[in-house]
Steps between C-alpha positions, in 0.01 A plus 500: 500500500504493120320203343724262307317576175632858527835441668630223272705648214399232252129537583526880488637468146180316405259736675401706195440184297268364769338841550474665157359847445122502536191717556603584855830640377317715244278628782796606713697638207229760440546631854879496475508691173279769655722556805828692522652302788414133558594247769435134414502301827587134438605579145645154432686490169382852426272417206266791565762771546709370210199522272417850624854620432499334159174675413641843577452566874764759587416563863629313804449124510601309816470124540519350851530126568641283782618223264850562365452233233205690354692827493787328318253451214368854530844663492608301197214639295435860604784702645304826477268393786610536863499149652502470880557175689277475805147575618308801629709493819829525309466861390253773590372733232310812604250641251720411203255303284181564306429128477578188701402161357504144630439260212494121477303463826802622698262660750394153614841411641440752782376240746489668840300808594806683631692421181210621287457820702871581475499441124197722445647776715815484288294512180309804625824666604653445157204661321437866440156622610258384232739231380358158420565154644385226262506129585301179468419200715316182407138504609446261796127477421592324173721246688766485225723262699254218436639480147862479619538123466784278372278380216504849347848500348617797299763430234714752310812482287823594676767704314688178417187361331424240766165485678460668838207402721351672805218405737361595840375309800314663789565396859162404643286577683493870412424689820446871537625741237839336432567238234826302500601310189795353315606598150690222322719549192630215287689493171588227251871550562484546880619232738218573746208741540542822695239584759414841646267548797290816534224648711259768379243701692152545356335813641144607433429841346375622838823397674709657225310827528546514877877458472522756220301760695721449804805578286350815349403347164151542352356255247394686185447208262453124532465235231440128483716430196741665258213618278397730787168330563342547844607272784260213574516181708618306194760752381850351482674813629460788741677779312536814709594857414556706815598865541735653754300727728638833628 
């Protein structure tokens, strides 16, 4: 099921304002520009692939997302990219890509082991031997969800000039490796707030590595932040670069 924050057309139109280009996007863009054929799984509004095309990428760029509202935004802005509605079960690619990416913590929506295994098998199948799979997850050791409280309100200016506010609230207690939370949006001109409910899975590096190995993917690089510093217990991210084994 697609979360409301991605499936609502009006919220999808605000996604890039709430999630502007940042260091993580620069990190991924370097990989994209160095690959001939790229699959962006959970591409959202297509910010990454649109930027790559605009900066001169002339290979194959494919964006895959299950939220039609997000792809409406993507298709309005970059017709040269191939946009596909669905997930890794919708279409099977066999050795067609040099690079597969999952940005924006998309990897964490794979909640069940069988779902995760199927997704990783599909990623491996889509990659040529030696191709790279690059993704990030939030580091559970840093317990980032403890800062997701209603008191931490983020405010931005909507296209009409009015203020748009967003905040999170975690469902407690947090048990195991899954965190469920609400994401609330409210605007000066809205009659009522809009609430989206999500669950993310927080896997340790050891658990990630085990799943990757099972799928035929070998970790070649790992970082704790977008500056490529080593992963530690306090690092905000677990950024993984894995290679498709023969």
